[in-house]
gemmi code that builds the backbone of each chain (N, CA, C; Angstrom):
import gemmi

chains = {
    "A": [
        ("MET", (34.207, -23.024, -49.376), (34.313, -21.731, -48.710), (35.108, -21.923, -47.585)),
        ("SER", (35.947, -21.481, -47.732), (37.595, -21.952, -46.667), (36.800, -20.689, -45.037)),
        ("LYS", (37.084, -21.110, -43.929), (36.948, -20.003, -42.802), (37.434, -18.831, -43.155)),
        ("GLN", (38.173, -18.673, -43.688), (39.271, -17.099, -43.949), (37.979, -16.232, -44.629)),
        ("SER", (37.428, -16.926, -45.612), (36.116, -16.363, -46.352), (34.894, -15.479, -45.595)),
        ("LEU", (34.565, -16.449, -44.504), (33.434, -16.334, -44.164), (32.662, -14.599, -44.202)),
        ("PRO", (31.996, -14.137, -44.334), (31.939, -12.537, -44.347), (31.735, -12.275, -42.651)),
        ("ILE", (31.981, -11.229, -42.183), (32.323, -11.083, -40.877), (30.572, -9.694, -40.722)),
        ("THR", (29.531, -9.974, -40.168), (28.909, -9.233, -40.101), (28.919, -8.057, -38.533)),
        ("PRO", (29.153, -6.871, -38.866), (29.646, -5.941, -37.340), (28.033, -6.346, -36.486)),
        ("ILE", (28.045, -6.661, -35.488), (27.132, -6.129, -34.302), (26.791, -4.781, -34.161)),
        ("GLN", (25.838, -3.880, -34.981), (25.579, -3.170, -34.799), (25.185, -2.350, -33.334)),
        ("ALA", (25.891, -1.282, -32.840), (25.973, -0.695, -31.712), (24.739, 0.162, -31.468)),
        ("CYS", (23.905, -0.225, -30.256), (22.606, 0.662, -29.803), (22.804, 2.203, -29.937)),
        ("THR", (22.199, 3.015, -30.365), (22.662, 4.121, -30.296), (21.862, 5.066, -28.932)),
        ("ALA", (22.919, 5.091, -27.799), (22.561, 5.422, -26.545), (22.857, 7.076, -26.426)),
        ("ALA", (20.900, 6.919, -25.926), (20.867, 8.761, -25.703), (21.900, 9.280, -24.594)),
        ("PRO", (22.046, 10.521, -24.677), (22.807, 10.986, -23.333), (21.766, 11.061, -22.362)),
        ("LEU", (22.236, 10.706, -21.171), (21.156, 11.279, -19.666), (20.996, 12.615, -19.863)),
        ("VAL", (20.155, 13.321, -19.454), (19.879, 14.792, -19.590), (19.896, 15.152, -17.788)),
        ("ARG", (19.374, 14.103, -17.029), (19.252, 14.081, -15.790), (19.474, 13.626, -14.700)),
        ("GLU", (19.682, 13.149, -13.991), (19.527, 12.214, -13.264), (18.323, 11.682, -13.032)),
        ("PRO", (18.454, 10.339, -13.450), (17.124, 9.049, -12.887), (16.809, 9.210, -11.239)),
        ("LEU", (15.805, 9.157, -10.709), (15.144, 8.415, -9.471), (16.582, 7.768, -8.537)),
        ("THR", (16.805, 7.449, -7.800), (17.507, 7.123, -6.869), (16.619, 5.567, -6.527)),
        ("PRO", (17.148, 4.386, -5.927), (16.153, 3.546, -5.756), (15.412, 4.286, -4.212)),
        ("ALA", (16.195, 4.402, -3.669), (15.162, 4.844, -2.073), (14.455, 6.080, -2.716)),
        ("ALA", (14.248, 6.796, -3.537), (13.340, 7.545, -3.846), (12.111, 6.771, -4.612)),
        ("ALA", (12.603, 5.980, -5.383), (11.631, 5.347, -6.104), (10.874, 4.434, -5.012)),
        ("VAL", (11.421, 3.892, -4.061), (10.982, 3.108, -2.967), (9.918, 3.666, -1.925)),
        ("GLU", (10.391, 4.944, -2.371), (8.978, 6.002, -1.458), (7.841, 7.023, -2.230)),
        ("LEU", (8.498, 6.998, -3.530), (7.164, 7.709, -4.572), (6.476, 5.936, -4.369)),
        ("ALA", (6.997, 4.996, -5.021), (5.811, 3.869, -5.241), (4.927, 3.547, -4.165)),
        ("SER", (5.204, 4.154, -3.221), (4.478, 3.671, -1.705), (3.426, 4.685, -2.164)),
        ("VAL", (3.413, 5.663, -2.530), (2.219, 6.782, -2.495), (1.605, 6.243, -3.902)),
        ("PHE", (1.842, 6.008, -5.314), (1.683, 5.282, -6.010), (0.662, 4.587, -5.931)),
        ("ARG", (1.295, 3.452, -4.708), (0.597, 2.663, -4.402), (-1.384, 2.682, -3.492)),
        ("ALA", (-0.976, 3.770, -2.809), (-2.071, 4.579, -2.138), (-3.158, 4.830, -3.000)),
        ("LEU", (-2.518, 5.086, -4.261), (-3.510, 5.708, -5.431), (-3.955, 4.921, -6.429)),
        ("SER", (-3.471, 3.736, -5.741), (-4.018, 2.610, -7.005), (-5.352, 1.656, -6.918)),
        ("ASP", (-6.202, 2.489, -6.077), (-7.085, 1.555, -5.480), (-8.453, 2.007, -6.050)),
        ("PRO", (-9.188, 1.796, -6.925), (-10.588, 2.960, -7.242), (-11.273, 3.370, -6.458)),
        ("VAL", (-11.167, 2.372, -5.068), (-12.322, 3.213, -4.080), (-11.276, 4.228, -3.562)),
        ("ARG", (-10.212, 3.999, -2.913), (-9.430, 4.992, -2.441), (-9.416, 6.668, -3.709)),
        ("LEU", (-9.193, 6.102, -5.007), (-9.396, 7.072, -5.943), (-10.568, 7.940, -5.758)),
        ("GLN", (-11.784, 7.499, -5.371), (-13.211, 8.345, -5.290), (-13.652, 8.819, -4.446)),
        ("LEU", (-12.921, 8.201, -3.174), (-12.664, 9.084, -1.850), (-11.786, 10.531, -2.267)),
        ("LEU", (-10.540, 10.313, -2.047), (-9.962, 11.156, -2.569), (-10.824, 12.408, -3.480)),
        ("SER", (-11.085, 11.516, -4.602), (-11.782, 12.761, -5.705), (-13.088, 13.364, -4.847)),
        ("SER", (-13.948, 12.553, -4.290), (-14.872, 13.134, -3.171), (-14.545, 14.160, -2.488)),
        ("ILE", (-13.064, 14.525, -1.597), (-13.030, 15.401, -1.103), (-12.374, 16.279, -1.596)),
        ("ALA", (-11.828, 16.490, -2.688), (-10.989, 17.480, -3.480), (-12.106, 17.985, -4.356)),
        ("SER", (-12.549, 17.174, -4.835), (-14.366, 17.776, -5.573), (-14.852, 19.297, -4.787)),
        ("ARG", (-14.750, 18.819, -3.713), (-15.908, 19.858, -2.579), (-14.972, 21.338, -2.462)),
        ("ALA", (-15.767, 21.736, -1.902), (-15.119, 23.750, -1.486), (-13.968, 23.304, -0.360)),
        ("GLY", (-13.064, 24.157, -0.888), (-11.610, 23.862, 0.486), (-11.127, 23.095, 0.348)),
        ("GLN", (-11.568, 21.937, -0.900), (-10.981, 20.222, -0.683), (-10.844, 19.461, 0.544)),
        ("GLU", (-12.364, 19.668, 1.426), (-12.580, 19.241, 2.457), (-13.588, 18.540, 2.716)),
        ("ALA", (-13.844, 17.142, 3.321), (-14.866, 17.299, 3.528), (-15.250, 16.564, 4.926)),
        ("CYS", (-16.589, 16.443, 5.508), (-17.104, 15.553, 6.673), (-16.785, 14.120, 6.337)),
        ("VAL", (-16.486, 13.575, 7.502), (-16.519, 11.721, 7.197), (-18.112, 11.526, 6.361)),
        ("CYS", (-18.710, 12.161, 6.940), (-20.218, 11.653, 6.810), (-20.836, 11.882, 5.558)),
        ("ASP", (-19.692, 12.921, 4.332), (-20.359, 13.237, 3.678), (-19.532, 12.536, 2.239)),
        ("ILE", (-17.892, 11.976, 2.771), (-17.341, 11.433, 1.756), (-17.421, 10.218, 1.043)),
        ("SER", (-18.394, 9.430, 1.669), (-18.732, 8.040, 0.967), (-20.473, 8.250, 0.764)),
        ("ALA", (-20.406, 9.663, 0.196), (-21.952, 9.406, -0.741), (-21.350, 9.181, -2.170)),
        ("GLY", (-22.219, 8.141, -2.934), (-21.784, 7.282, -4.296), (-21.054, 6.537, -4.120)),
        ("VAL", (-20.360, 6.218, -2.808), (-19.054, 5.206, -3.080), (-19.746, 3.384, -2.137)),
        ("GLU", (-19.713, 2.766, -2.910), (-20.848, 1.514, -2.475), (-19.879, 0.369, -1.886)),
        ("VAL", (-19.170, 1.100, -0.604), (-18.371, 0.057, 0.329), (-18.963, 0.641, 1.711)),
        ("SER", (-18.899, -0.571, 2.561), (-19.532, -0.394, 3.922), (-18.259, 0.664, 4.891)),
        ("GLN", (-18.637, 1.348, 5.602), (-17.903, 2.251, 7.109), (-16.606, 1.712, 7.266)),
        ("PRO", (-16.260, 0.437, 7.667), (-15.233, 0.338, 7.824), (-14.026, -0.004, 6.561)),
        ("THR", (-14.735, -0.416, 5.697), (-13.822, -0.126, 4.286), (-13.295, 1.034, 4.119)),
        ("ILE", (-14.696, 2.116, 4.409), (-14.079, 3.618, 4.149), (-12.796, 3.897, 4.902)),
        ("SER", (-13.325, 3.719, 5.833), (-12.074, 4.128, 7.337), (-10.929, 3.668, 7.010)),
        ("HIS", (-10.833, 2.147, 6.763), (-9.617, 1.600, 6.333), (-9.138, 2.331, 5.111)),
        ("HIS", (-9.528, 2.496, 3.684), (-9.214, 3.562, 2.863), (-8.695, 4.799, 2.874)),
        ("LEU", (-9.229, 5.647, 4.050), (-8.911, 6.562, 4.078), (-7.650, 6.691, 5.390)),
        ("ARG", (-7.642, 5.908, 5.682), (-6.257, 5.938, 6.851), (-4.923, 5.603, 5.689)),
        ("VAL", (-5.144, 4.879, 5.295), (-4.156, 3.900, 3.661), (-3.873, 5.442, 2.941)),
        ("LEU", (-4.676, 6.313, 2.680), (-4.489, 7.763, 2.275), (-3.755, 8.586, 2.979)),
        ("ARG", (-4.365, 8.783, 4.721), (-3.518, 9.855, 5.192), (-1.890, 9.088, 5.364)),
        ("GLU", (-1.946, 7.756, 5.626), (-0.630, 7.050, 6.197), (0.784, 7.541, 4.706)),
        ("ALA", (-0.245, 7.980, 3.670), (0.844, 7.825, 2.426), (0.927, 9.681, 2.278)),
        ("GLY", (0.355, 10.370, 3.426), (0.551, 11.664, 3.054), (-0.470, 12.454, 2.086)),
        ("LEU", (-1.248, 11.964, 1.745), (-1.946, 12.534, 0.822), (-3.353, 12.907, 1.993)),
        ("LEU", (-3.568, 12.466, 2.351), (-5.115, 13.396, 3.716), (-4.214, 14.147, 4.402)),
        ("GLU", (-4.976, 14.926, 5.271), (-5.008, 15.144, 6.777), (-6.510, 14.788, 7.751)),
        ("SER", (-6.474, 14.775, 8.728), (-7.337, 14.609, 9.428), (-7.702, 15.454, 10.426)),
        ("GLU", (-9.098, 16.019, 10.908), (-9.243, 16.858, 12.068), (-10.445, 16.725, 12.961)),
        ("ARG", (-10.613, 16.449, 14.161), (-11.873, 15.874, 15.181), (-12.178, 17.709, 15.014)),
        ("ARG", (-13.920, 17.862, 14.779), (-14.315, 19.077, 15.148), (-15.472, 18.700, 15.617)),
        ("ALA", (-15.889, 19.229, 16.697), (-17.189, 17.914, 17.559), (-17.476, 17.103, 17.211)),
        ("SER", (-18.692, 16.523, 16.834), (-18.608, 15.192, 16.787), (-18.273, 14.577, 15.553)),
        ("TRP", (-17.575, 15.243, 14.607), (-17.021, 14.954, 13.010), (-16.024, 15.046, 12.556)),
        ("VAL", (-15.227, 13.963, 12.029), (-13.836, 14.061, 12.133), (-14.085, 14.200, 10.342)),
        ("TYR", (-13.321, 15.677, 9.541), (-12.823, 16.354, 8.585), (-11.735, 16.020, 7.819)),
        ("TYR", (-11.944, 15.435, 6.979), (-10.500, 15.243, 5.982), (-10.074, 16.014, 4.624)),
        ("ARG", (-9.348, 16.348, 5.125), (-8.470, 17.375, 3.489), (-7.678, 16.787, 2.931)),
        ("ILE", (-7.533, 17.028, 1.617), (-6.389, 16.933, 1.279), (-4.747, 17.850, 1.049)),
        ("VAL", (-4.407, 17.165, 0.866), (-2.628, 17.507, 1.656), (-1.795, 18.358, -0.295)),
        ("PRO", (-2.494, 19.608, -0.440), (-1.877, 20.211, -1.494), (-0.499, 19.718, -2.140)),
        ("GLU", (0.388, 20.014, -1.340), (1.670, 19.945, -1.692), (2.030, 18.120, -2.007)),
        ("ALA", (1.456, 17.192, -1.180), (1.613, 16.113, -1.748), (1.217, 15.955, -3.146)),
        ("MET", (0.013, 16.467, -3.486), (-0.169, 16.260, -4.393), (0.537, 16.682, -6.081)),
        ("ALA", (0.606, 18.330, -5.335), (1.519, 18.866, -6.153), (2.908, 18.029, -6.642)),
        ("ARG", (3.643, 17.401, -5.512), (4.899, 16.746, -5.752), (5.061, 15.900, -6.723)),
        ("ILE", (3.533, 14.873, -6.927), (3.773, 13.772, -7.450), (3.867, 14.043, -8.807)),
        ("SER", (2.913, 15.761, -9.159), (2.371, 15.925, -10.101), (3.704, 15.886, -10.644)),
        ("ARG", (4.507, 16.878, -10.161), (5.558, 17.565, -10.676), (6.445, 16.900, -11.345)),
        ("ILE", (6.340, 15.930, -10.629), (7.392, 14.459, -10.951), (7.177, 13.847, -12.115)),
        ("LEU", (5.476, 13.580, -12.189), (5.426, 13.198, -13.656), (5.713, 14.619, -14.899)),
        ("ASP", (5.144, 15.570, -14.167), (5.525, 16.396, -15.503), (7.168, 16.555, -15.959)),
        ("ALA", (7.991, 16.211, -15.118), (9.628, 16.491, -15.306), (9.615, 14.972, -16.401)),
        ("HIS", (8.493, 13.953, -16.057), (8.819, 13.026, -16.880), (8.555, 13.028, -18.221)),
        ("THR", (7.525, 14.100, -18.406), (7.080, 13.960, -19.812), (7.574, 15.360, -20.136)),
        ("THR", (8.264, 16.195, -19.982), (8.746, 17.369, -20.367), (10.583, 17.151, -20.414)),
        ("GLY", (10.861, 16.043, -19.503), (12.602, 16.277, -19.235), (12.794, 17.315, -18.351)),
        ("THR", (12.177, 17.980, -18.091), (12.475, 18.790, -16.997), (13.319, 17.755, -16.036)),
        ("ASP", (13.689, 19.154, -15.226), (14.053, 18.687, -14.015), (13.452, 18.233, -13.094)),
        ("ALA", (13.301, 16.786, -12.207), (12.390, 16.472, -11.632), (12.725, 16.858, -10.146)),
        ("ALA", (11.753, 16.976, -9.366), (11.743, 17.859, -8.019), (12.262, 15.662, -7.283)),
        ("VAL", (13.534, 15.659, -6.775), (13.205, 14.073, -6.081), (12.673, 14.304, -4.707)),
        ("PRO", (12.188, 13.427, -4.554), (10.724, 13.325, -3.196), (12.245, 13.841, -2.206)),
        ("ALA", (11.719, 14.180, -1.133), (12.751, 14.397, -0.237), (12.616, 12.864, 0.832)),
    ],
    "B": [
        ("MET", (-34.096, 15.052, 40.097), (-34.053, 15.815, 38.712), (-35.339, 15.125, 37.983)),
        ("SER", (-36.433, 15.336, 37.716), (-37.276, 15.028, 36.801), (-36.953, 14.754, 35.393)),
        ("LYS", (-37.457, 13.707, 34.745), (-37.242, 13.141, 33.570), (-37.273, 14.567, 32.458)),
        ("GLN", (-38.805, 15.315, 33.205), (-38.765, 16.440, 32.122), (-37.576, 17.562, 31.876)),
        ("SER", (-36.949, 17.692, 32.768), (-36.291, 18.702, 33.263), (-34.700, 18.520, 32.531)),
        ("LEU", (-34.487, 16.940, 32.163), (-33.298, 16.682, 31.799), (-32.823, 17.480, 30.278)),
        ("PRO", (-32.061, 17.974, 30.255), (-31.126, 18.535, 29.220), (-30.960, 18.059, 27.840)),
        ("ILE", (-31.931, 18.818, 27.152), (-31.360, 18.024, 25.556), (-30.545, 18.535, 24.946)),
        ("THR", (-29.148, 17.718, 24.544), (-28.177, 17.909, 23.551), (-28.399, 17.901, 22.151)),
        ("PRO", (-28.874, 18.984, 21.583), (-29.068, 19.038, 20.120), (-27.574, 18.270, 19.297)),
        ("ILE", (-28.052, 17.220, 18.362), (-26.673, 16.420, 17.615), (-26.299, 17.688, 16.560)),
        ("GLN", (-24.962, 18.146, 16.356), (-24.447, 19.181, 15.697), (-24.373, 18.704, 14.055)),
        ("ALA", (-25.316, 18.952, 13.299), (-24.706, 18.424, 12.255), (-23.754, 18.684, 11.552)),
        ("CYS", (-22.544, 18.677, 10.787), (-21.564, 18.327, 10.068), (-21.715, 19.556, 9.009)),
        ("THR", (-20.561, 20.194, 8.924), (-20.566, 21.346, 7.483), (-20.539, 21.082, 6.545)),
        ("ALA", (-21.353, 20.434, 5.892), (-21.178, 19.917, 4.569), (-20.609, 20.834, 3.288)),
        ("ALA", (-19.298, 20.688, 3.220), (-18.783, 21.933, 2.294), (-19.564, 21.952, 0.519)),
        ("PRO", (-20.195, 22.612, -0.490), (-20.945, 22.310, -1.640), (-19.685, 21.435, -2.502)),
        ("LEU", (-20.023, 20.502, -3.096), (-19.490, 20.150, -4.195), (-19.531, 21.259, -5.294)),
        ("VAL", (-18.228, 21.249, -5.659), (-17.669, 22.718, -7.029), (-17.199, 21.914, -8.446)),
        ("ARG", (-17.646, 20.535, -8.225), (-16.735, 20.225, -9.930), (-17.580, 18.111, -9.466)),
        ("GLU", (-17.476, 17.105, -10.427), (-17.806, 16.390, -9.998), (-16.752, 15.278, -9.774)),
        ("PRO", (-17.272, 14.676, -8.687), (-15.810, 13.687, -8.764), (-15.996, 12.463, -9.455)),
        ("LEU", (-14.643, 11.920, -9.659), (-14.440, 10.643, -10.866), (-15.621, 9.712, -10.462)),
        ("THR", (-15.796, 9.033, -11.637), (-17.024, 8.264, -12.195), (-15.791, 7.072, -11.547)),
        ("PRO", (-16.481, 5.798, -11.101), (-16.853, 4.814, -10.731), (-16.024, 4.621, -11.702)),
        ("ALA", (-16.069, 3.958, -12.808), (-15.470, 3.441, -14.205), (-13.962, 4.554, -14.562)),
        ("ALA", (-14.431, 5.842, -14.122), (-13.175, 6.647, -14.635), (-12.195, 6.010, -13.472)),
        ("ALA", (-12.701, 5.870, -12.150), (-11.341, 5.495, -10.864), (-10.940, 4.033, -11.041)),
        ("VAL", (-11.448, 3.002, -11.756), (-10.907, 1.827, -12.551), (-10.140, 1.957, -13.486)),
        ("GLU", (-9.991, 2.826, -14.037), (-9.146, 2.958, -15.093), (-7.750, 3.593, -14.623)),
        ("LEU", (-8.133, 4.698, -13.493), (-6.806, 5.278, -13.506), (-6.259, 4.651, -12.547)),
        ("ALA", (-6.892, 3.836, -11.595), (-6.062, 3.085, -10.745), (-5.663, 1.980, -11.222)),
        ("SER", (-5.716, 1.789, -12.543), (-4.808, 0.837, -12.982), (-3.523, 1.163, -13.499)),
        ("VAL", (-3.339, 2.188, -14.075), (-2.237, 3.339, -13.669), (-1.241, 3.342, -12.764)),
        ("PHE", (-1.921, 3.799, -11.552), (-1.451, 3.814, -10.999), (-0.297, 2.615, -9.899)),
        ("ARG", (-1.133, 1.695, -10.458), (-1.114, 0.301, -9.806), (0.536, 0.157, -10.886)),
        ("ALA", (0.826, 0.490, -12.061), (1.589, 0.674, -12.990), (2.920, 1.061, -12.934)),
        ("LEU", (2.544, 2.134, -11.967), (3.271, 2.726, -11.029), (3.906, 3.160, -9.653)),
        ("SER", (2.756, 1.908, -8.681), (3.336, 1.771, -7.824), (4.388, 0.497, -7.461)),
        ("ASP", (5.317, 0.369, -8.443), (6.463, -0.511, -8.015), (8.031, 0.377, -8.096)),
        ("PRO", (8.660, -0.158, -7.224), (10.232, 1.247, -7.246), (10.706, 0.726, -8.468)),
        ("VAL", (11.105, -1.072, -8.536), (11.818, -1.054, -10.237), (11.181, -0.617, -10.938)),
        ("ARG", (9.893, -0.635, -11.574), (8.904, 0.024, -12.563), (9.351, 1.643, -13.019)),
        ("LEU", (9.457, 2.463, -11.633), (9.823, 3.702, -11.406), (11.360, 3.913, -12.196)),
        ("GLN", (11.581, 2.790, -11.458), (13.213, 3.355, -11.841), (13.638, 3.184, -13.455)),
        ("LEU", (13.009, 2.277, -14.083), (13.153, 1.696, -15.271), (12.763, 3.376, -16.113)),
        ("LEU", (10.961, 3.348, -15.714), (10.620, 4.768, -16.013), (11.646, 5.879, -16.364)),
        ("SER", (12.206, 6.536, -15.107), (13.211, 7.307, -14.819), (13.928, 7.273, -15.587)),
        ("SER", (14.635, 6.347, -15.892), (16.061, 5.791, -16.655), (15.392, 6.228, -18.125)),
        ("ILE", (14.225, 5.885, -18.236), (14.115, 6.236, -19.857), (13.308, 7.764, -20.303)),
        ("ALA", (13.233, 8.007, -18.788), (12.467, 9.609, -19.137), (13.793, 11.134, -18.529)),
        ("SER", (14.918, 10.011, -18.286), (15.753, 11.139, -17.759), (17.053, 11.165, -19.435)),
        ("ARG", (16.554, 10.510, -20.295), (17.665, 10.589, -21.692), (17.005, 11.636, -22.572)),
        ("ALA", (17.759, 11.870, -23.399), (17.522, 13.054, -24.275), (16.531, 12.210, -25.574)),
        ("GLY", (15.588, 13.055, -25.593), (14.532, 12.546, -26.331), (13.621, 11.342, -25.483)),
        ("GLN", (14.083, 11.327, -24.039), (13.129, 10.679, -23.327), (12.873, 9.128, -24.049)),
        ("GLU", (13.734, 8.738, -24.799), (13.854, 7.472, -25.361), (15.372, 6.413, -24.648)),
        ("ALA", (14.560, 5.591, -24.948), (16.530, 4.910, -24.606), (15.945, 3.212, -24.797)),
        ("CYS", (17.274, 2.634, -25.224), (17.934, 1.224, -25.346), (17.604, 0.390, -24.747)),
        ("VAL", (17.010, -0.581, -24.984), (16.425, -1.941, -23.877), (18.132, -1.954, -22.935)),
        ("CYS", (18.511, -1.971, -23.808), (20.374, -2.339, -23.035), (20.584, -1.316, -22.527)),
        ("ASP", (20.056, -0.231, -22.652), (21.128, 0.608, -21.590), (19.726, 1.058, -20.515)),
        ("ILE", (18.332, 0.757, -20.363), (17.664, 0.837, -19.383), (17.758, 0.497, -18.188)),
        ("SER", (18.248, -0.673, -18.234), (18.414, -1.562, -16.711), (19.540, -0.969, -16.204)),
        ("ALA", (20.736, -0.097, -16.542), (22.114, 0.648, -15.842), (21.697, 1.056, -14.563)),
        ("GLY", (22.163, 0.628, -13.600), (21.972, 0.534, -12.248), (20.694, 0.394, -11.276)),
        ("VAL", (20.171, -0.709, -12.333), (18.588, -1.453, -11.854), (19.026, -2.759, -11.754)),
        ("GLU", (19.011, -3.216, -10.130), (20.005, -4.667, -9.696), (18.675, -5.773, -10.011)),
        ("VAL", (18.026, -6.279, -10.811), (17.470, -7.479, -11.268), (17.533, -8.002, -12.416)),
        ("SER", (17.045, -8.735, -13.032), (17.451, -9.553, -13.970), (16.489, -9.321, -15.057)),
        ("GLN", (17.262, -9.705, -16.611), (16.547, -9.718, -17.606), (15.444, -9.753, -18.091)),
        ("PRO", (14.702, -11.381, -17.623), (13.439, -11.152, -17.704), (12.355, -10.376, -16.940)),
        ("THR", (12.715, -9.925, -15.850), (12.277, -8.844, -14.460), (12.355, -7.906, -15.208)),
        ("ILE", (13.244, -7.399, -15.974), (13.061, -5.765, -16.484), (12.093, -6.229, -17.751)),
        ("SER", (12.157, -7.033, -18.401), (10.975, -7.475, -19.247), (9.839, -7.523, -19.096)),
        ("HIS", (9.781, -8.071, -18.087), (7.976, -8.167, -17.480), (7.788, -6.598, -16.910)),
        ("HIS", (8.496, -5.856, -16.392), (8.118, -4.530, -15.808), (7.803, -3.545, -16.979)),
        ("LEU", (8.694, -4.334, -18.083), (8.714, -2.873, -19.122), (7.319, -3.246, -20.113)),
        ("ARG", (7.043, -4.166, -19.545), (5.351, -4.686, -20.521), (4.469, -3.997, -19.597)),
        ("VAL", (4.163, -4.003, -18.015), (3.236, -3.770, -17.451), (3.381, -2.099, -18.100)),
        ("LEU", (4.405, -1.638, -18.128), (4.359, 0.490, -18.555), (3.852, 0.367, -19.468)),
        ("ARG", (4.113, -0.756, -20.434), (3.656, -0.581, -21.882), (2.128, -1.072, -21.637)),
        ("GLU", (1.719, -1.561, -21.131), (-0.171, -2.399, -21.312), (-0.854, -0.874, -20.480)),
        ("ALA", (0.397, -0.159, -19.713), (-0.714, 0.888, -18.914), (-0.482, 2.330, -19.621)),
        ("GLY", (0.211, 2.119, -21.192), (0.280, 3.052, -21.710), (1.158, 4.036, -21.565)),
        ("LEU", (2.374, 3.719, -20.599), (3.309, 4.991, -19.814), (4.199, 5.170, -20.987)),
        ("LEU", (4.315, 3.288, -21.980), (5.516, 3.414, -22.726), (5.140, 3.057, -23.725)),
        ("GLU", (6.003, 3.040, -24.865), (5.755, 2.220, -26.088), (6.935, 2.165, -26.911)),
        ("SER", (7.102, 1.378, -27.199), (8.440, 0.195, -27.460), (8.340, 0.412, -29.663)),
        ("GLU", (9.698, 0.365, -29.888), (9.766, 0.077, -31.171), (11.080, -0.423, -31.526)),
        ("ARG", (10.766, -1.346, -32.798), (12.318, -2.283, -32.592), (13.386, -1.581, -34.046)),
        ("ARG", (14.218, -1.571, -33.641), (15.101, -1.012, -34.687), (16.584, -2.017, -35.188)),
        ("ALA", (17.004, -2.444, -36.035), (17.767, -3.139, -36.269), (17.878, -4.001, -35.272)),
        ("SER", (18.864, -4.309, -34.042), (19.021, -5.419, -33.446), (17.756, -5.069, -32.294)),
        ("TRP", (17.797, -3.619, -31.914), (17.429, -3.502, -30.524), (16.044, -2.953, -29.946)),
        ("VAL", (15.686, -3.217, -29.092), (14.556, -2.256, -28.787), (13.994, -1.068, -28.035)),
        ("TYR", (13.804, 0.109, -28.796), (14.032, 0.876, -28.037), (12.203, 1.444, -27.127)),
        ("TYR", (12.663, 2.186, -26.336), (11.345, 2.327, -25.470), (11.516, 3.982, -24.888)),
        ("ARG", (9.976, 4.139, -25.361), (10.251, 5.984, -25.072), (9.004, 6.325, -23.935)),
        ("ILE", (8.881, 7.160, -23.273), (7.662, 7.666, -22.466), (6.888, 8.404, -23.482)),
        ("VAL", (5.404, 7.628, -22.925), (4.146, 8.383, -23.471), (3.478, 9.603, -23.071)),
        ("PRO", (4.468, 10.955, -23.287), (4.281, 12.411, -22.493), (2.588, 12.415, -22.593)),
        ("GLU", (1.740, 12.228, -23.495), (0.504, 12.484, -23.367), (-0.288, 11.825, -21.634)),
        ("ALA", (0.406, 10.463, -21.937), (-0.020, 9.320, -20.590), (0.559, 10.285, -19.396)),
        ("MET", (1.499, 10.330, -19.251), (1.837, 11.211, -18.126), (1.805, 12.500, -17.609)),
        ("ALA", (1.470, 13.466, -18.963), (0.356, 14.671, -18.988), (-0.889, 14.433, -18.193)),
        ("ARG", (-2.075, 13.572, -18.800), (-3.344, 13.301, -18.614), (-3.160, 13.232, -16.705)),
        ("ILE", (-2.384, 11.962, -16.387), (-2.072, 11.760, -14.868), (-1.836, 13.004, -13.883)),
        ("SER", (-0.874, 13.587, -14.411), (-0.345, 15.144, -13.737), (-1.281, 15.960, -13.740)),
        ("ARG", (-2.552, 16.208, -14.744), (-3.584, 17.373, -14.952), (-4.525, 16.662, -14.133)),
        ("ILE", (-4.807, 15.383, -13.898), (-5.898, 14.791, -12.816), (-5.358, 15.562, -11.260)),
        ("LEU", (-3.810, 14.827, -11.365), (-3.805, 15.427, -9.697), (-3.728, 16.900, -9.584)),
        ("ASP", (-3.488, 17.812, -10.804), (-3.216, 19.320, -10.704), (-4.690, 19.175, -9.932)),
        ("ALA", (-5.561, 18.955, -10.611), (-7.164, 19.323, -10.443), (-7.104, 19.346, -9.023)),
        ("HIS", (-6.673, 17.845, -8.732), (-7.671, 17.379, -6.600), (-6.294, 18.067, -6.525)),
        ("THR", (-5.286, 19.205, -6.693), (-4.354, 20.121, -5.985), (-5.457, 21.156, -5.933)),
        ("THR", (-5.804, 21.941, -6.819), (-6.064, 23.298, -6.895), (-7.443, 23.111, -6.978)),
        ("GLY", (-7.892, 22.481, -7.013), (-10.298, 22.452, -7.254), (-10.049, 23.061, -8.530)),
        ("THR", (-9.500, 22.934, -9.611), (-10.217, 23.369, -10.459), (-10.427, 22.206, -11.480)),
        ("ASP", (-11.043, 22.311, -12.347), (-11.885, 21.623, -13.087), (-11.078, 19.893, -13.727)),
        ("ALA", (-10.616, 18.936, -13.309), (-10.184, 17.772, -13.833), (-10.725, 17.150, -15.282)),
        ("ALA", (-9.510, 17.032, -15.753), (-10.122, 16.237, -17.513), (-10.232, 14.543, -16.765)),
        ("VAL", (-11.372, 14.300, -16.733), (-11.539, 12.570, -16.679), (-11.150, 11.552, -17.394)),
        ("PRO", (-10.642, 10.780, -17.307), (-9.972, 10.157, -18.353), (-10.987, 9.329, -19.182)),
        ("ALA", (-10.407, 9.387, -20.723), (-11.549, 8.830, -21.503), (-11.468, 7.455, -21.037)),
    ],
}
model = gemmi.Model(1)
for chain_id, residues in chains.items():
    chain = gemmi.Chain(chain_id)
    for i, (resn, *xyz) in enumerate(residues, 1):
        res = gemmi.Residue()
        res.name, res.seqid = resn, gemmi.SeqId(i, " ")
        for name, pos in zip(("N", "CA", "C"), xyz):
            atom = gemmi.Atom()
            atom.name, atom.element = name, gemmi.Element(name[0])
            atom.pos, atom.b_iso = gemmi.Position(*pos), 0.0
            res.add_atom(atom)
        chain.add_residue(res)
    model.add_chain(chain)
structure = gemmi.Structure()
structure.add_model(model)
structure.setup_entities()
């Protein structure tokens, strides 16, 4: 078989689906990843859930740890991480510190995930 | 002032808000944390967003990496993490591998976050 008669198999191009909206920018991805990192620990999720499960989505620090099998310093550390990620805010009243969910923060992440589910326009994190 | 006349300041108890729903169980928290861990990397979020931003929420592996400044082996690693977390599924067609968002996985996380925002009943992960 001569070189000339070798069959040429064309490389099939992939079918590129068009972009229907702008993907996350690198800066937005860094910011959003830090929030997900705060949520990526089972103890932090339990603490957050413990607060969110109470009326008014607020709990005294003395109640938050019920059912969570870690020491008080560890709980304090995890609450600080959640607060620094903007998911919780705290307030001292008399002798006690109360923690409360920041609904806007949770709703924002939920909206972004929804946009990634339905393909609707996502609210890129500010 | 005699001992007897020292004023006694009662320790004020905290105001415990009642539970309005069951918090996450430890097992559910472990499972959910692993999904958030998959989402806690900026490059993974950019890849996921790149797929979700295309029509049909599906993209060829050759298109996913556009605008993401990492090597192909690193992209492959991150896509595997997202797939193992149940957030993506992949399919080979002809010479190309296509990745697509698993909408149920994203919607489930979004529902859980919504429940933590509004205080409505959360769907505890199965």
